[in-house]
C-alpha positions as CSV (number, residue, x, y, z in Angstrom):
1,K,-0.2,0.0,-0.1
2,I,1.5,3.2,-1.6
3,S,-0.2,6.2,1.0
4,L,0.0,10.1,-0.2
5,D,-0.5,12.7,2.5
6,N,-2.0,16.0,2.2
7,N,0.6,18.2,0.4
8,A,1.5,14.9,-1.7
9,N,-2.1,15.0,-2.7
10,E,-2.5,18.8,-3.4
11,I,0.9,18.6,-5.3
12,L,-0.6,15.7,-8.3
13,K,-3.8,18.1,-8.1
14,M,-2.1,21.2,-8.8
15,L,-0.4,19.3,-11.6
16,S,-2.7,17.4,-12.5
17,E,-5.4,20.6,-13.5
18,N,-2.5,22.5,-15.4
19,D,-0.6,22.1,-18.0
20,Q,2.9,23.6,-16.0
21,I,2.7,24.9,-12.6
22,T,6.6,26.4,-10.5
23,S,8.1,25.6,-7.6
24,N,7.0,29.3,-6.3
25,D,3.2,27.5,-6.7
26,I,3.9,25.0,-5.0
27,V,5.3,26.3,-1.7
28,A,2.8,29.2,-1.7
29,K,0.3,26.0,-1.6
30,L,2.1,24.2,1.2
31,V,2.2,27.7,3.1
32,E,-2.0,28.2,2.7
33,N,-1.8,24.4,3.4
34,G,-0.3,25.6,7.2
35,L,3.5,25.2,6.9
36,S,6.0,27.9,7.1
37,Y,7.7,29.5,3.8
38,D,11.6,28.3,5.1
39,Y,9.8,24.9,5.4
40,A,7.8,24.9,2.5
41,S,10.6,25.4,0.8
42,K,12.6,22.6,1.8
43,V,10.0,19.8,1.8
44,K,8.9,20.5,-1.7
45,N,11.6,18.6,-3.7
46,K,11.4,16.2,-1.4
47,I,7.6,15.5,-1.4
48,V,8.6,15.9,-5.3
49,E,11.2,13.5,-5.3
50,S,9.2,10.9,-2.9
51,L,6.0,11.0,-5.8
52,N,8.1,10.7,-8.6
53,E,10.4,6.7,-6.9
54,K,6.5,6.0,-6.0
55,F,5.2,6.2,-9.2
56,E,8.6,4.6,-10.6
57,F,7.7,1.5,-8.0
58,V,4.3,1.3,-9.3
59,T,4.9,2.2,-12.8
60,N,8.7,-0.4,-13.0
61,S,9.7,3.0,-15.0
62,S,12.8,5.1,-14.4
63,E,11.6,7.9,-16.2
64,S,10.1,10.7,-13.9
65,F,6.8,11.3,-13.8
66,I,6.9,14.8,-12.9
67,K,8.8,16.5,-15.3
68,I,11.4,19.6,-13.6
69,S,12.8,22.1,-15.2
70,K,14.4,25.4,-15.3
71,S,12.2,28.4,-15.9
72,S,13.8,30.2,-19.4
73,Q,12.9,33.9,-17.6
74,D,13.8,33.0,-14.4
75,K,16.4,29.7,-13.8
76,R,16.4,29.7,-9.8
77,I,12.5,29.0,-11.0
78,Q,11.9,25.2,-11.4
79,I,9.1,25.0,-13.5
80,L,7.1,21.4,-13.2
81,S,4.6,19.3,-15.0
82,L,3.3,15.8,-15.4
83,N,5.6,13.5,-17.9
84,Y,2.6,11.5,-19.7
85,K,3.2,9.5,-23.0
């Protein structure tokens, strides 16, 4: 059984409703859900990494389910999207 916490569910919901989201969007949602800004910034990558590991385990695929790239306007910002085939 694979369980997801509320923050992971929220990130998946955001990704399913939008073609792309930014790392700032995720941090803002985590802060809205009660995390401090500093903590949300630290855990966002861990949550996305954990989701990718879970999907890789379930699908037996080596490709990440959540694709991460850098923003062309600001290289500090990550752009996340679902990797559909």
